[in-house]
C-alpha positions in Angstrom: -21.8 4.9 -14.8 -22.4 4.2 -11.1 -20.5 6.6 -8.9 -19.1 3.7 -7.0 -17.6 2.0 -10.1 -14.0 2.4 -11.2 -13.4 4.9 -13.9 -10.5 3.1 -15.6 -9.9 6.0 -18.1 -9.6 8.5 -15.3 -7.3 6.2 -13.3 -5.2 5.7 -16.4 -4.8 9.4 -16.7 -3.9 9.9 -13.0 -1.4 7.0 -13.2 0.1 8.5 -16.4 0.4 11.9 -14.8 2.2 10.4 -11.7 4.5 8.3 -13.9 5.3 11.3 -16.1 6.1 13.5 -13.0 8.4 10.8 -11.6 10.2 10.4 -15.0 10.5 14.2 -15.3 12.1 14.4 -11.9 14.5 11.7 -12.8 15.4 13.4 -16.1 16.0 16.6 -14.3 18.3 15.0 -11.8 20.2 12.8 -14.3 22.6 15.5 -15.7 23.3 16.8 -12.1 24.8 13.5 -11.1 28.1 12.0 -12.3 28.1 9.0 -14.5 29.5 6.8 -11.7 27.1 8.1 -9.0 26.1 5.8 -6.2 22.5 6.5 -5.2 21.1 5.3 -1.9 18.3 2.8 -2.5 17.8 1.2 0.9 18.2 2.5 4.5 18.9 0.7 7.7 17.4 1.0 11.2 19.6 4.0 11.9 18.2 5.9 9.0 21.5 5.8 7.1 21.8 4.2 3.6 23.0 0.5 3.6 22.7 -0.2 -0.1 23.5 1.9 -3.2 22.7 1.6 -6.9 23.8 3.2 -10.1 22.0 6.1 -11.9 19.6 3.9 -13.7 18.5 1.9 -10.7 18.4 5.0 -8.4 16.5 7.3 -10.8 14.3 4.9 -12.7 13.8 1.9 -10.4 10.8 3.3 -8.5 9.1 4.7 -11.6 9.3 1.2 -13.2 7.9 -0.4 -10.0 5.1 2.1 -10.0 4.4 1.2 -13.7 4.2 -2.4 -12.7 1.7 -1.6 -9.8 -0.4 0.3 -12.3 -0.5 -2.5 -14.8 -1.3 -5.1 -12.0 -4.2 -3.0 -10.6 -5.5 -2.6 -14.2 -5.2 -6.4 -14.9 -7.0 -7.3 -11.7 -10.1 -5.6 -13.0 -10.2 -8.2 -15.8 -8.8 -11.4 -14.5 -10.3 -11.6 -11.0 -13.2 -14.2 -11.2 -15.3 -11.9 -9.0 -14.3 -8.7 -10.9 -17.9 -7.5 -10.7 -17.5 -7.3 -6.9 -14.3 -5.2 -7.4 -16.4 -2.8 -9.5 -18.9 -2.7 -6.6 -15.9 -1.8 -4.4 -15.0 1.0 -6.8 -14.5 3.8 -4.2 -12.2 1.7 -2.0 -10.2 0.4 -5.0 -9.8 3.9 -6.5 -8.7 5.4 -3.2 -6.2 2.6 -2.7 -4.8 3.0 -6.2 -4.4 6.8 -5.7 -2.8 6.4 -2.3 -0.3 3.9 -3.6 0.6 6.2 -6.5 1.1 9.1 -4.1 3.2 6.9 -1.7 5.5 5.7 -4.6 5.8 9.3 -6.0 6.8 10.6 -2.5 9.3 7.8 -2.0 10.8 8.5 -5.4 11.0 12.2 -4.6 12.9 11.3 -1.4 15.3 9.0 -3.2 16.1 11.6 -5.8 16.7 14.4 -3.3 18.9 12.0 -1.2 20.9 11.3 -4.4 21.4 15.1 -4.8 22.7 15.3 -1.3 19.7 16.8 0.5 19.7 15.8 4.2 16.3 14.4 5.4 15.1 12.3 8.2 14.6 8.9 6.5 12.7 7.0 9.2 10.4 10.0 9.9 9.4 10.4 6.3 8.9 6.6 5.6 7.0 6.0 8.8 4.7 8.9 8.2 4.0 7.7 4.7 3.2 4.2 5.8 1.0 5.4 8.6 -1.0 7.6 6.3 -1.4 4.7 3.8 -2.8 2.4 6.4 -5.1 5.1 7.9 -6.6 5.8 4.5 -6.9 2.2 3.3 -8.3 1.2 6.7 -11.0 3.9 6.4 -12.3 2.3 3.2 -11.7 -1.4 3.9 -15.3 -2.0 5.1 -16.5 -1.1 1.6 -14.7 -3.9 -0.2 -16.8 -6.7 -1.5 -15.7 -10.3 -1.7 -13.1 -11.0 -4.4 -9.9 -13.0 -4.8 -7.2 -10.2 -5.2 -8.2 -7.1 -3.2 -8.7 -7.1 0.5 -8.2 -9.5 3.4 -8.1 -12.9 1.8 -8.2 -16.0 4.2 -9.9 -19.3 3.4 -12.8 -18.2 5.6 -13.4 -14.7 4.1 -13.3 -16.2 0.6 -15.9 -18.9 1.7 -18.6 -16.5 2.9 -19.9 -13.0 2.1 -20.9 -12.7 5.8 -17.4 -13.6 7.0 -15.8 -11.3 4.4 -18.0 -8.3 5.3 -17.6 -8.7 9.1 -13.8 -9.2 8.8 -13.4 -6.2 6.7 -15.4 -4.0 8.9 -13.2 -5.0 11.9 -10.1 -5.0 9.7 -10.7 -1.4 8.7 -10.7 -0.2 12.3 -7.7 -2.4 13.2 -5.6 -1.1 10.3 -6.6 2.5 11.0 -5.3 1.9 14.6 -2.1 0.3 13.2 -1.7 3.3 10.9 -2.1 5.7 13.8 0.5 3.8 15.9 3.0 3.9 12.9 2.3 7.6 12.4 3.0 8.3 16.1 6.0 6.1 16.0 7.5 8.2 13.3 8.4 10.8 15.9 10.3 8.3 18.1 14.1 8.4 17.8 15.4 6.3 14.8 16.3 2.8 15.8 14.9 -0.7 16.7 12.0 0.7 18.8 10.6 2.5 15.8 10.9 -0.6 13.6 9.4 -2.9 16.3 6.4 -0.6 16.7 5.8 -0.6 12.9 6.2 -4.4 12.5 4.3 -5.1 15.8 1.4 -3.0 14.7 1.2 -4.7 11.2 1.8 -8.2 12.5 -0.6 -7.8 15.4 -3.3 -6.4 13.1 -2.9 -9.2 10.6 -3.1 -12.0 13.3 -6.2 -10.4 14.8 -8.1 -10.2 11.6 -7.1 -13.7 10.5 -8.3 -15.2 13.9 -11.4 -13.1 13.8 -12.3 -14.3 10.3 -12.0 -17.9 11.5 -14.1 -17.2 14.5 -16.9 -15.6 12.4 -16.7 -18.5 9.9 -17.0 -21.1 12.8 -20.2 -19.3 14.0 -21.7 -18.7 10.6 -25.2 -20.3 10.4 -24.7 -21.2 6.8 -21.5 -22.9 7.6 -23.1 -24.9 10.4 -25.8 -26.1 7.9 -23.1 -27.2 5.4 -21.1 -29.0 8.1 -24.1 -30.5 9.8 
């Protein structure tokens, strides 16, 4: 097998291990909580919980979401019309898969510990996690080949390999910068400023790569021939 291709068996084992660890943590926490426990499942700008769920939602909601993500990432390898290109993007796809598993596992760990009464800085942990995710994914974004389900999908990137490649090279740098800003913002005092920095970084990065993909498409020689 090509070293850049996705080893589905290995990713299945990694996903199974992550899911088993999350389920084991939930099983460990279950008897320590009363039957009518209210577990925080969402936090507001101030870093304090603003929605609670029961034991089933609080302890098994994120493992089930993670299972859904795993099944979706597996299905994409078969149903995407350009799945061969996803295989050519194997390193980027594999790293993204692993980073998502780690992020979900860390988020689940945080929720369980919060349910048990451990005091933690919510916004700091979440922002650091998001920042790391975007830094890592951005680092590999330029290696993604054109497909319909994984990467920056605009009408113009999907229309041309050249537009796709140039957009993803720029997008990788832009999303790494956004990740760095989010990571630095994690150390700001909890509140609207921290949220605005995160949303501003992500929205700004998205707008930039969309506009850039259109500009590259407009100046693509192949497109000019088709339109002329």
